[in-house]
N, C-alpha and C positions, 0 to 999 in steps of 0.2 A: 504494500500500500504506500502511496505517496502522501507525505505530510507537508503542509504549507501554512505559513503565517501570511495573511493577506494584509498588506498595508492599507490604511484607510483611503488613500488616494485612489486605489484600484476600485474599491467599492463605490466611492463617490462617482467616479467616471462611469462605471458600469450602470449606475442608477440614473444618470442624467443623459447618457448618450442616446441619440436617435438612430444609431447605427448598430443593428443587431450583429454585424460582423466585426465590430470592434473587439480587440483582444480582451479588454476588460469585461465586456459583456459575455464573452465566451468563457472567461474564468468563472464568473458567477453561475453561468449555466452548468459548467462542469461541477461546481460545488453542489448544486441541486441534483445533479445526476450521479452523485457519489463518486465522481472521478478522482477525488482526493479527500483527505481528512484535514479540516482546518484546525490549527492550533491557536490557542489564545491564553491570556491570563486576565485577571480582573482589570488591570490597567488598560489593556487593549480594548476590552469590552466597554470600559468607561469612555475611551476616546471614540470608539464607534458611535456610542450613544450621543455624545456631545456633538461630533462633527456631522453625522448623518441627519441630525435633527436641526441643524442650523437653518435659519430662515432664508439665508442667501442662496441655498441650493434648492432647486425645484424637485425635491424628493418628497413623495407622500409620506407622512409620518407612519402610517400603517405599513408601508413597504419597507421602510427603514427598520421598524421594530420587528417585522417578520423575518427579515434577513438576519438580524442580530440573534433573534431567538433560534433560528435554524442553525447558526454557527455554534451556539451554546449546546443545543440538543444533539448535534451530530458531530461535534468537534471534540478535541482533547484539550482539557485544561492542563497547561504545562507550567513548570517552574522556569524561572529565568536562570540562565547560565551566566556567571559573572564574566564580563568582558572589561578588562582593566584599562584598555587604551581609550583615548578620546575618540569621540564620534564627530563626524562632520556636522550632524544635527543631533544634539543631545536629546531632543524631544522624541526622537525615533529609536532611542536605545532599547526600549522595552521590546519593540518588534524584533530587533536583531538578537537580543539575549534570549527571547523565547525560541527563536529559530535555532539558536545554538544548542538548545536543550535536547534536541534529537538530531543525531548525526545524519539521518536520512531525510531531513526536511529542507524546505526552501523558504526563502522570504521573497514574496512576489510584490514588486513595487514599480511604480512609474517614475520614481526618483532615485535612480541608482547612485547619484552623487551624494545622497544623504547617508550612505552606508559605506563601511570599509569594503574595499574590493575583495570579493569572495565568490567562489563558484556557486555558493548556495543563494546568493542575492541575484535575482534575475527579473527580467521584464515579464509582463503578462504574456507576450508573444512567445518568448523562450519557454515559459512554463507550459503553455499549450502544446508546444512541440514535444516537450518531455513527456507529458501525459499521453499523447498519441503514440509516441515511440514505445511506451510501456504497456499499451493495450494488447 
């Protein structure tokens, strides 16, 4: 099974895009199709709640809540692995540290520059390719 931490920006993009072929939309469809197991912790869920419910995003509150509930019900709550080095964006540390807690997991993000260079930190398009290679 493939495990992944999904950065908030991927979820926002998936929920606001009008393009069903967008990589972010495909990631969310794969989530609902059980194509991978989402990983999270309480801080990630809190960020999802806060960001996906911002008024500036045209996201229906029920859609945001349903997505978050689905992640909690079908995902794995994980511990954070300590990463002692500085991060390009410290606010994203939680996503990286949760992804490090499972050596077979990925961190899927649209902002690669916010994370240390690592083979586990990948774009939504690269993640889709990995999932289809493993089917």
